[in-house]
C-alpha positions in Angstrom: 101.4 138.8 137.4 98.9 141.3 136.5 101.7 142.8 134.2 101.9 139.4 131.9 100.5 140.4 128.0 97.8 138.0 128.5 96.1 139.7 130.8 95.0 142.4 128.2 93.5 140.4 125.9 91.7 138.2 128.9 88.3 140.7 128.9 88.1 139.5 125.0 88.5 135.9 125.7 85.9 136.0 128.5 83.2 137.7 126.2 83.6 135.4 123.5 83.2 132.4 125.3 80.1 133.9 126.9 79.0 134.6 123.8 80.0 131.3 122.1 81.0 128.2 122.8 84.5 127.8 121.2 87.5 130.2 121.1 91.3 130.4 119.4 93.8 132.2 121.5 96.9 132.8 119.8 99.9 134.1 122.5 103.5 134.2 122.3 105.4 131.9 124.7 106.0 133.6 128.0 102.3 135.8 127.4 101.0 133.7 130.3 98.4 131.9 128.4 98.8 128.6 130.3 98.7 129.8 133.9 95.8 132.6 133.7 93.7 131.5 131.3 92.0 128.4 133.3 91.8 130.2 137.2 90.0 133.4 134.5 87.3 131.0 133.9 86.5 129.8 137.2 84.5 133.4 138.0 82.7 132.9 134.9 78.6 132.7 135.5 78.7 129.7 133.1 81.8 127.5 134.7 80.1 125.4 137.7 82.5 122.8 136.9 85.8 121.8 136.2 88.4 123.5 133.9 89.9 121.1 132.1 93.8 122.2 130.9 95.6 119.9 128.2 99.2 119.4 128.1 101.4 117.8 126.1 103.7 116.3 128.4 103.9 115.0 131.9 106.4 117.8 133.0 104.7 120.9 131.3 101.5 119.3 133.1 102.8 119.2 136.8 104.9 122.5 136.4 101.6 124.5 135.5 99.8 123.2 138.1 102.4 123.4 140.5 102.5 127.2 139.0 99.1 128.0 139.2 98.4 126.9 142.7 101.7 129.2 143.7 99.9 132.0 142.0 96.6 131.7 144.4 98.6 130.7 147.3 97.8 127.3 147.5 99.2 123.6 147.0 99.0 121.8 144.1 95.5 119.1 144.7 93.8 121.7 145.9 91.8 124.7 143.7 94.4 123.4 140.7 95.3 119.6 140.4 97.1 117.9 137.9 96.9 114.1 136.6 99.8 112.1 135.0 101.1 108.7 134.5 103.0 108.3 137.3 102.0 111.9 139.4 99.0 113.0 140.7 97.6 115.9 142.8 93.8 116.4 143.4 91.0 116.7 145.6 87.4 117.6 146.0 88.5 121.1 145.9 90.1 120.9 142.6 88.3 123.0 140.4 91.8 123.0 137.4 92.7 119.9 136.2 95.9 120.2 134.0 96.3 116.0 132.3 98.3 115.1 129.7 96.2 114.6 126.1 96.3 110.5 126.4 94.6 110.7 129.6 91.9 113.4 128.6 91.2 110.9 125.7 90.6 108.2 127.7 88.2 110.4 129.9 86.4 111.4 127.1 85.8 107.9 125.7 84.6 106.9 129.1 82.5 109.8 129.4 81.5 111.1 126.6 79.4 113.6 127.7 82.1 114.7 130.2 80.1 115.4 133.0 81.2 117.9 135.9 83.4 119.8 133.1 82.4 123.0 132.1 85.3 124.0 130.0 88.3 122.4 127.7 91.5 124.0 127.1 94.1 122.6 124.6 97.2 124.2 125.3 100.4 124.3 122.6 98.0 123.0 119.8 100.4 123.6 117.1 102.7 120.6 118.3 99.5 118.3 116.7 100.0 115.3 119.0 97.8 112.2 117.7 95.9 112.2 121.3 95.8 116.3 120.9 93.9 116.4 117.5 91.8 113.3 118.4 91.0 114.7 121.6 89.8 118.3 120.0 87.8 116.0 117.5 86.2 114.0 119.9 85.3 117.0 122.0 83.4 118.9 119.0 81.8 115.9 118.8 80.7 115.9 122.4 80.1 119.6 121.9 78.0 119.7 119.2 75.7 116.0 120.0 75.8 115.9 123.5 76.8 119.2 125.4 76.1 122.7 123.2 77.6 124.4 126.8 80.5 123.2 126.6 83.6 125.4 126.0 86.7 124.5 124.0 89.2 126.7 123.5 92.3 125.8 121.3 95.9 127.9 122.6 99.4 127.9 121.4 101.7 130.9 120.2 102.1 129.6 116.3 98.7 128.0 114.9 97.0 129.3 112.3 94.0 130.7 113.9 91.5 130.9 111.2 92.2 127.2 110.7 91.3 126.5 114.3 88.6 128.6 114.2 87.0 127.0 110.7 87.1 123.4 112.7 85.6 124.8 115.7 82.6 126.0 114.1 80.6 129.2 112.7 81.1 132.3 115.1 84.6 130.6 117.0 86.7 134.1 117.6 90.5 134.4 117.1 91.8 136.5 120.0 96.1 137.1 119.8 97.8 138.5 122.5 101.3 140.5 121.6 103.2 139.1 124.4 106.6 140.1 125.6 109.1 141.1 123.0 112.7 141.0 124.8 116.0 141.3 122.3 116.8 137.6 120.9 120.6 137.6 119.5 120.9 134.4 117.2 124.4 133.2 116.3 124.9 131.0 113.8 127.8 128.2 114.8 127.9 126.3 111.6 127.7 122.4 111.2 130.4 120.2 112.5 130.1 116.8 110.2 133.2 115.2 111.4 131.9 115.5 115.4 129.7 113.4 117.1 126.7 115.6 118.3 127.2 115.3 121.9 131.2 116.9 120.8 129.8 119.4 119.4 127.3 120.4 121.6 129.8 120.5 124.2 132.4 122.4 122.6 129.3 125.2 122.1 128.1 124.9 125.5 131.6 125.6 126.6 131.8 128.5 124.5 128.2 130.3 125.4 129.2 129.4 129.2 132.7 131.4 128.4 130.6 134.4 126.7 127.3 134.7 127.9 125.7 135.6 131.4 122.6 133.8 132.8 121.6 130.1 132.6 122.0 127.9 129.4 119.5 125.7 128.5 120.4 123.2 125.7 118.6 121.4 123.5 119.9 117.8 122.0 117.7 114.9 120.3 117.5 112.0 123.1 118.3 111.1 126.7 121.5 109.5 125.3 123.0 112.5 123.8 122.1 114.3 126.9 124.1 111.6 128.9 127.1 111.9 126.6 127.0 115.4 126.6 127.3 115.7 130.5 129.8 113.4 130.7 132.0 115.4 128.5 130.6 118.6 130.6 131.4 117.9 134.0 135.1 117.8 134.2 135.4 120.8 132.5 132.9 122.7 134.4 133.1 120.7 137.7 131.1 123.2 140.0 128.0 123.8 138.0 124.7 122.3 138.2 124.3 119.9 135.4 120.5 119.1 135.3 119.2 116.3 132.6 115.6 117.1 131.8 113.7 114.6 130.1 110.5 112.5 130.3 113.2 109.7 132.4 113.9 112.3 135.1 112.3 112.2 138.3 109.9 115.0 139.5 112.0 116.3 141.7 114.9 116.7 139.2 112.6 117.7 136.7 111.6 120.8 139.1 115.2 121.5 139.7 116.1 121.8 136.4 112.8 124.4 135.7 113.6 126.5 139.2 116.8 128.9 139.7 119.7 127.3 141.8 118.2 127.6 145.4 122.2 129.1 146.0 122.2 131.2 143.2 124.4 129.6 141.0 125.0 129.7 137.0 123.0 126.4 135.6 123.5 124.1 132.7 119.8 122.2 132.0 120.4 119.4 129.0 116.8 118.9 127.7 115.0 117.1 125.0 112.4 119.0 122.6 110.4 118.8 126.4 111.8 122.1 127.2 110.9 123.1 123.9 107.1 124.8 125.0 104.3 125.1 127.6 107.6 125.0 130.7 109.2 128.5 131.2 112.8 128.1 132.4 113.5 130.6 135.4 116.9 132.4 134.9 117.4 131.0 131.4 118.9 133.3 129.1 121.1 131.5 126.5 119.7 128.6 124.5 122.3 125.9 122.9 120.7 124.6 120.1 121.7 121.3 118.0 118.9 121.6 115.6 118.1 117.8 115.9 114.8 116.3 117.0 113.7 112.5 117.2 110.2 111.2 116.9 108.3 108.2 116.2 107.5 107.2 113.3 105.1 104.3 111.9 106.7 101.5 109.6 103.9 100.6 107.5 104.9 97.7 105.6 106.9 96.4 108.7 104.0 97.6 111.2 106.4 98.8 113.6 107.6 102.2 115.0 110.8 103.5 115.4 112.4 106.4 116.2 114.1 108.8 113.9 116.5 111.5 114.4 115.6 114.4 111.8 116.1 118.3 111.7 114.2 120.4 113.6 111.8 122.5 111.9 111.7 126.2 111.5 109.1 126.5 114.2 110.6 124.3 116.7 113.8 126.2 116.1 111.8 129.4 116.8 110.3 127.7 119.9 113.5 126.9 121.3 115.5 130.2 120.3 112.4 131.7 122.1 113.2 129.7 125.7 116.1 132.5 126.0 114.1 135.6 125.8 111.3 135.0 127.9 112.7 136.8 130.6 115.0 139.8 129.1 117.2 140.1 126.5 118.9 136.6 125.5 121.1 134.7 123.2 120.5 131.0 120.7 123.4 129.2 119.7 122.6 127.4 116.3 124.5 124.2 115.4 123.8 125.1 111.9 124.4 127.5 109.3 122.0 130.8 108.5 122.3 130.3 105.0 120.7 126.3 105.3 117.9 127.6 107.7 115.8 128.1 104.9 115.8 124.5 103.3 114.3 123.3 107.0 111.0 122.4 107.1 108.1 125.1 108.3 106.7 122.9 110.7 107.1 119.5 111.8 104.4 116.8 110.3 101.6 116.5 112.5 101.0 113.0 114.2 98.1 111.8 112.7 100.6 111.3 109.6 103.2 109.7 110.5 102.4 107.7 113.7 100.7 104.1 114.5 96.9 104.7 114.1 96.2 101.3 116.1 94.7 103.5 119.4 93.1 106.3 117.4 91.5 103.6 115.1 90.1 101.8 118.4 89.4 104.9 120.5 87.0 106.1 117.7 85.6 102.5 117.9 84.8 102.8 121.2 83.5 106.3 120.6 80.9 105.1 117.6 82.6 106.6 114.6 81.5 104.3 111.7 83.6 106.5 109.5 86.9 107.9 110.9 87.2 110.1 107.9 83.9 111.9 108.8 85.2 113.6 111.9 86.1 117.0 112.7 90.3 116.6 111.6 92.9 119.4 110.7 94.5 116.7 108.5 92.2 113.9 107.9 94.1 110.3 109.1 95.9 108.7 105.9 93.3 105.8 104.6 96.2 103.5 104.2 97.0 103.8 108.1 94.0 103.5 108.8 93.4 100.3 107.2 96.7 98.7 108.5 95.2 99.7 111.7 91.8 98.1 111.4 94.1 94.7 110.3 96.4 94.7 113.6 93.2 95.5 115.8 91.1 92.6 114.3 94.1 90.3 114.9 93.8 90.9 118.1 89.9 90.4 118.5 89.6 94.2 119.2 87.4 95.2 116.1 85.2 92.7 114.3 85.1 92.3 110.4 82.7 95.4 110.1 84.8 97.3 112.1 82.9 97.8 115.3 84.8 97.2 118.4 84.2 93.6 120.3 83.7 92.8 124.0 87.2 92.0 124.0 88.1 95.6 122.4 86.2 97.2 125.1 88.6 95.5 127.5 91.8 96.5 125.6 90.3 100.0 125.5 89.8 100.5 129.3 93.7 100.2 129.9 96.0 103.0 129.4 98.2 101.8 126.9 98.9 100.5 122.9 95.9 98.1 122.1 98.7 95.7 121.4 100.2 95.9 125.0 96.7 95.6 126.5 96.1 92.6 124.5 99.6 91.3 126.3 98.4 92.4 129.7 95.0 90.6 129.7 96.5 87.6 128.1 98.6 87.4 131.1 95.8 88.2 133.7 94.1 84.9 131.9 97.2 83.1 133.1 98.4 84.2 136.3 100.8 86.6 134.8 98.9 89.8 134.8 102.1 91.4 136.9 104.7 90.3 134.5 102.6 91.6 131.5 102.1 94.8 133.0 105.6 95.3 133.9 106.6 94.3 130.3 104.0 96.8 128.8 105.6 99.6 131.3 108.7 99.4 130.7 108.4 99.1 126.7 106.5 102.8 127.2 108.6 104.1 129.9 112.6 104.3 128.6 115.1 104.2 131.2 113.3 102.2 134.1 115.3 98.7 134.8 118.5 100.8 133.8 119.8 99.7 130.0 120.6 96.6 127.9 119.2 94.7 125.3 117.9 92.0 128.1 113.9 93.4 129.0 114.2 90.4 131.7 117.3 92.1 133.4 115.6 95.5 133.2 112.1 94.1 134.2 114.0 92.3 137.7 115.9 95.6 138.1 113.2 97.7 138.1 111.1 95.4 140.5 114.2 95.8 142.9 114.4 98.9 142.4 113.8 101.6 145.2 114.0 105.1 143.7 110.7 107.2 143.9 110.4 107.1 139.6 110.4 102.9 140.1 108.1 103.2 143.2 105.5 104.8 141.4 105.8 103.2 137.9 105.0 99.9 139.9 102.0 100.9 141.4 100.8 101.8 138.4 101.6 98.5 136.6 100.1 96.7 140.0 96.7 98.8 138.9 97.0 97.6 135.2 97.3 94.3 136.6 94.1 94.2 139.2 92.3 96.5 136.3 93.0 93.5 134.2 92.2 90.3 136.5 89.0 92.3 137.6 87.8 92.4 133.8 89.4 88.5 133.2 89.0 86.9 136.4 91.0 84.3 137.8 93.7 83.1 135.6 94.0 79.5 134.7 97.1 76.8 134.2 100.8 77.7 134.5 102.3 81.3 134.2 104.1 81.5 130.7 107.4 83.1 130.3 108.0 86.4 130.2 108.8 85.9 126.2 105.7 84.1 125.3 103.9 87.3 126.9 105.8 90.1 124.9 104.7 87.4 121.8 101.5 88.3 122.7 102.1 91.9 122.2 104.2 91.8 119.1 103.7 88.3 117.1 105.2 89.8 114.1 108.4 89.9 116.4 109.2 86.7 117.5 112.5 86.1 115.8 114.9 82.9 115.3 118.8 83.5 114.8 120.2 83.2 111.4 123.7 82.6 112.4 125.8 80.8 114.8 127.4 84.7 116.1 123.3 85.7 117.0 124.4 88.7 114.8 121.5 88.3 112.5 117.5 87.6 113.3 114.9 86.6 111.0 111.1 87.8 112.5 108.1 86.3 112.0 106.7 89.1 110.3 109.7 89.0 107.5 112.0 91.7 108.9 115.9 91.1 109.0 117.0 92.4 112.3 121.2 92.2 113.9 121.9 92.3 117.0 125.4 93.0 118.9 127.2 89.7 119.2 128.3 90.4 122.7 124.7 91.3 123.6 123.4 88.6 126.3 120.4 87.6 124.0 122.9 86.5 121.1 123.1 83.2 122.3 119.5 82.6 122.5 117.8 80.6 119.3 114.7 82.5 119.8 114.2 86.1 120.7 111.1 88.3 120.8 112.1 92.0 119.8 110.3 94.4 122.2 112.3 97.6 120.5 114.3 98.0 117.1 116.0 101.4 115.7 116.4 101.4 111.7 114.4 101.1 108.8 114.1 98.6 106.2 116.3 95.4 106.5 119.1 95.7 109.5 117.2 97.0 112.2 119.2 96.8 115.5 117.2 95.2 118.0 117.3 97.2 121.4 115.6 95.3 123.2 114.0 91.6 123.4 113.3 88.7 125.6 115.0 85.2 124.7 112.3 82.1 124.2 113.9 78.2 124.6 112.7 75.8 121.6 110.1 74.5 124.2 108.4 77.4 124.7 108.0 78.4 121.0 106.3 74.9 120.7 104.2 75.0 123.5 102.8 78.6 123.5 103.0 79.3 120.1 102.2 76.2 118.0 98.4 77.7 117.6 100.5 79.9 115.6 102.6 77.5 113.3 100.8 76.3 110.1 101.9 73.8 107.6 101.8 74.9 104.1 102.7 73.4 100.9 105.3 75.9 98.9 105.5 76.0 95.3 108.1 77.5 93.0 109.3 77.3 89.7 112.7 75.3 89.1 114.4 77.6 86.2 116.6 74.8 85.6 114.6 71.6 85.0 111.6 73.4 84.2 109.2 72.3 86.3 107.5 72.8 89.7 108.6 71.5 92.7 106.2 71.1 96.2 107.5 71.3 99.1 105.9 71.0 102.6 106.9 73.6 105.1 105.8 73.9 109.0 106.2 78.1 109.6 105.7 80.7 112.1 104.7 83.6 109.6 108.1 84.1 107.7 110.3 81.6 109.7 110.4 78.3 108.4 110.6 75.7 111.2 110.7 72.2 108.8 110.9 71.5 105.4 110.6 68.7 103.0 109.1 67.3 99.9 105.3 67.6 99.2 104.4 64.0 97.5 100.6 65.3 97.1 100.5 69.3 96.7 96.9 70.8 95.9 96.9 70.0 92.4 95.0 73.2 91.5 97.4 75.1 92.7 100.5 73.6 90.5 98.2 74.1 87.6 97.5 77.7 88.4 101.3 78.5 88.9 101.8 76.9 85.7 99.4 78.3 84.0 101.2 81.5 85.1 104.4 80.5 84.2 102.8 79.7 80.6 101.5 83.2 80.4 104.7 84.6 80.8 106.4 81.9 77.6 103.2 82.2 75.9 104.9 82.7 72.3 107.3 80.0 72.7 104.5 77.6 73.7 102.5 78.1 71.2 102.4 76.4 67.5 104.0 78.7 65.2 102.0 77.7 62.1 98.6 77.5 63.3 99.3 81.1 65.1 101.1 82.8 61.8 98.2 81.1 60.0 95.6 82.7 62.6 97.5 86.2 62.7 97.1 86.1 58.7 93.7 84.9 58.6 92.8 88.5 61.2 91.3 86.0 64.1 90.9 87.3 67.2 89.9 84.7 69.2 94.1 83.2 68.7 95.4 86.9 69.1 98.1 86.5 72.1 96.3 88.7 74.1 93.0 86.8 73.8 94.9 83.7 74.7 96.7 85.2 77.7 93.5 86.6 79.1 91.8 83.3 78.7 94.4 81.0 79.8 92.5 79.3 82.6 89.7 78.2 80.3 91.6 76.5 77.3 95.0 75.8 79.0 94.9 74.8 82.1 92.5 71.8 81.2 95.9 70.5 79.1 98.2 71.1 82.5 96.1 69.0 84.9 98.4 66.4 86.5 101.6 67.8 85.1 104.6 69.4 86.5 106.0 70.7 83.4 105.2 73.0 80.2 106.2 70.1 77.6 103.3 69.8 76.1 103.0 68.8 72.4 102.2 70.8 69.5 99.6 68.5 68.4 97.7 68.4 71.7 98.1 72.6 71.6 97.0 73.1 68.1 93.9 71.0 68.7 93.1 72.9 72.2 93.6 75.8 70.1 91.4 74.9 67.0 88.9 74.2 69.6 88.3 77.7 70.3 87.0 78.5 66.8 83.6 78.3 65.8 82.4 77.2 62.7 82.7 80.4 61.0 86.3 81.1 62.1 87.5 77.7 61.0 85.9 78.5 57.6 87.4 81.9 57.6 91.1 80.0 58.5 90.6 77.5 56.1 89.7 79.7 53.1 91.7 82.6 53.8 95.0 80.7 55.3 94.7 77.6 54.2 97.7 75.2 55.7 98.7 73.8 52.5 99.3 74.3 48.7 98.5 72.0 46.4 100.2 71.9 43.1 99.2 70.8 39.6 100.9 67.8 39.8 99.1 66.8 42.9 101.7 67.2 45.6 101.0 69.6 48.9 103.6 71.5 50.8 103.0 73.4 53.8 102.5 77.4 53.3 104.4 79.4 55.6 102.9 82.6 56.9 105.7 83.8 59.1 108.4 84.0 56.0 109.7 87.7 55.6 107.9 88.2 52.2 104.6 87.3 53.1 103.2 83.2 52.5 105.5 81.7 50.6 105.6 78.1 49.6 108.3 75.9 48.6 107.5 73.5 45.4 109.7 71.8 42.7 108.8 74.2 39.4 107.7 70.6 37.4 105.2 70.1 39.4 104.0 73.7 38.5 103.8 72.9 35.1 100.9 73.9 33.1 99.8 76.4 35.8 99.8 80.0 33.8 97.6 81.9 36.8 99.3 82.7 39.8 98.6 81.2 42.8 96.4 83.7 45.5 96.2 83.1 49.2 93.9 85.2 51.1 93.8 87.9 48.1 97.8 88.2 48.0 100.0 86.4 45.5 101.4 83.4 47.1 105.1 83.4 47.3 106.8 80.7 45.1 109.9 79.6 45.9 111.0 77.4 43.3 113.4 74.6 43.4 115.4 71.9 41.0 114.9 68.2 41.4 117.7 68.3 44.3 115.5 70.7 46.2 117.9 73.2 45.2 117.0 77.3 45.1 115.7 78.3 41.6 114.4 81.0 42.1 111.4 83.4 44.0 108.5 84.6 42.3 105.0 86.3 42.9 104.6 86.3 39.0 104.1 83.0 37.6 102.7 83.6 34.0 106.2 86.2 33.9 108.3 84.0 34.8 107.8 81.4 32.4 108.0 83.6 29.6 111.1 85.5 31.0 113.8 84.5 32.9 112.4 80.7 32.7 114.9 80.6 29.3 118.2 81.4 31.6 116.9 78.7 34.5 116.8 75.9 31.2 119.9 76.4 30.4 121.7 75.9 33.4 119.1 73.8 34.6 118.9 71.1 31.7 123.2 70.7 31.8 122.6 69.5 35.6 119.5 67.5 35.3 119.7 66.3 31.7 116.6 63.0 32.8 114.0 65.7 33.7 111.8 67.5 31.2 112.9 71.5 30.3 109.8 72.2 27.9 110.3 75.6 26.3 106.4 76.8 26.9 105.9 74.8 30.6 102.6 76.4 30.9 101.2 74.4 28.1 103.0 71.3 29.8 101.5 68.4 32.1 102.8 68.7 35.7 104.8 66.0 36.8 108.0 64.9 38.9 108.8 62.1 36.9 111.9 61.9 34.9 111.5 62.9 31.1 111.7 58.9 30.1 109.2 58.1 33.1 106.6 60.8 31.9 106.8 59.6 28.3 106.0 56.0 29.1 103.2 57.1 31.2 101.7 58.8 28.7 101.8 55.7 26.2 
């Protein structure tokens, strides 16, 4: 195999790693980097320990180790070994260990010095998995602080070498391999929106089978699409080996998909993105690509992860197509239009920006990283996602208030699973149910174990009775987790909790209650709505703990769960229930209503009137409502005067800002906003100091006193400015127009009967002008009253002419 393209640049890479401790290797698919680099390092003087090769997937890790062992003429577990979750081969002779990225993160967290390790190789780094980014950050920190002799090499076909080199530090070399250039033809089949994915793929595969030669590799988004596509092809291609390739396939089945058919038959491999990189499928010269990817995304608001199906990026499509031209000329069929290809994302987003960061946050706390953002990242984790992860870990007692790892957190971190699942296993160990809890954790991680169906309890029972190699290997793994947890906890106490209670310890927000008789609609303690198929065996349950759901926002569909009884909820989840007084504003009655509720998160268990609600809370709600309608509550006369006088202390803005200070005392002990205007006026006037009171009374007096001694309220809200309504006889003897705050007062003159006569801002002009016309009209209507020719010389009085004359005698 010395003709592999990678061998042309291996001397440069070896030289770089002798002179420096870090390097970046860019090599196209098929160049041989995965299987050639690690063995080449074993002869270096600095390489006295183990070379760890990180692989993004278990299938790829096992295949890489087996291929390297084959090239050395050995079996896996001798010089070359591998370590994955459900399968491992290694011995005291092992110098090269291929591990999955998550296992490496656990290893370096347990042993930051990486004792006995000479080099760490990050293969397929372009995929940017969370554990790959985290593992690289931790390795770089270990290299900088503890192990200046540790070699780190980042390897990929499509990464930005210069960017990685900057992350690795000054002096890191970037070495590129040309690779083999076999011709690759692209056939654009176009999209078929009226067809299901499996229907369109079956048609495309049959066309490729008819028109091309060589084995076919077809990319589908998930296991269900693979199985449905296979169902459609079995009848049409009865004698063809149709081999699935995904994480749920047992190792023997995965090996069969990777290697040529032993009988020399033409094969068809149906794969997920697991075959996108790292693997070379021997004999494949045709790729059929649905153009779809399925990945996990974390819903920050709901606090749950869900799988989403998206269009594959251009980089992913290039990797997939390249599988066809690894060993010779190939062809790739794409189920989308060429014109639409440029509209796809260039790369898939790095997982650190899209997935749940609770595992990363706990690992960093275990590592002792005070500031996660200060770690060496290509892309920093989002602050909001880190904060949400810290809150969830604190709820599990894994972190203290300052974000430091607790003893419980160290126990959780020592179990190789999501922190919430680890907390469930530890709870199970405390209550004599470690084995069941570990089994549930494994079912949540390994899709397909125990078959299908929404009922996780049924799946657990089927898995426990399954005698397949995969089931047996997974049970051994779960038993190991249970033993490890029990060793940490010691002997359990009390009765074993039901399975649903165990799951509730991992997913407390996913405890849900039925909302309708059919069992179709559910409300979770976390406040989300869920939908369940009414024919599901879980639909008759009153309570569920939801283990998996697909879909965002409202109406996510329940894919897996366990039933709970009312007694289970009362007995085991009682400590999580809370009694609280719920206050709400009844718009129809205009008052605060108080109810006392018993709740499990967002689920109301019981509700009734609260006769003694928190008085301060009621007042606070009333103040809030008052602010919303402050303009309707405030006494209009006083507010108009204050505005005219320019008093900032009584401006609506200041009054709203200071409502807790002046309004709250008036609302204490009340349930409504029916305050008297007099009480409001007194409270507002009390806010004014002596100077403001003088200014208010001087610039905006409340009343106008006429020459006749009558008092008349001044309307400061009048559209014509300050105005007062007054009988014209009350103004006799006044020849100078009254002024208010520097503005002539608008006089709304009325007859003895109170009917409008005229409005004026110039009383002297009125007397000497239109008064004569008024007299002509009024004298006949009100002959008993005085209508003098020179009213400014008359004594003011509202009395009739005779009464006035008699009073003068």
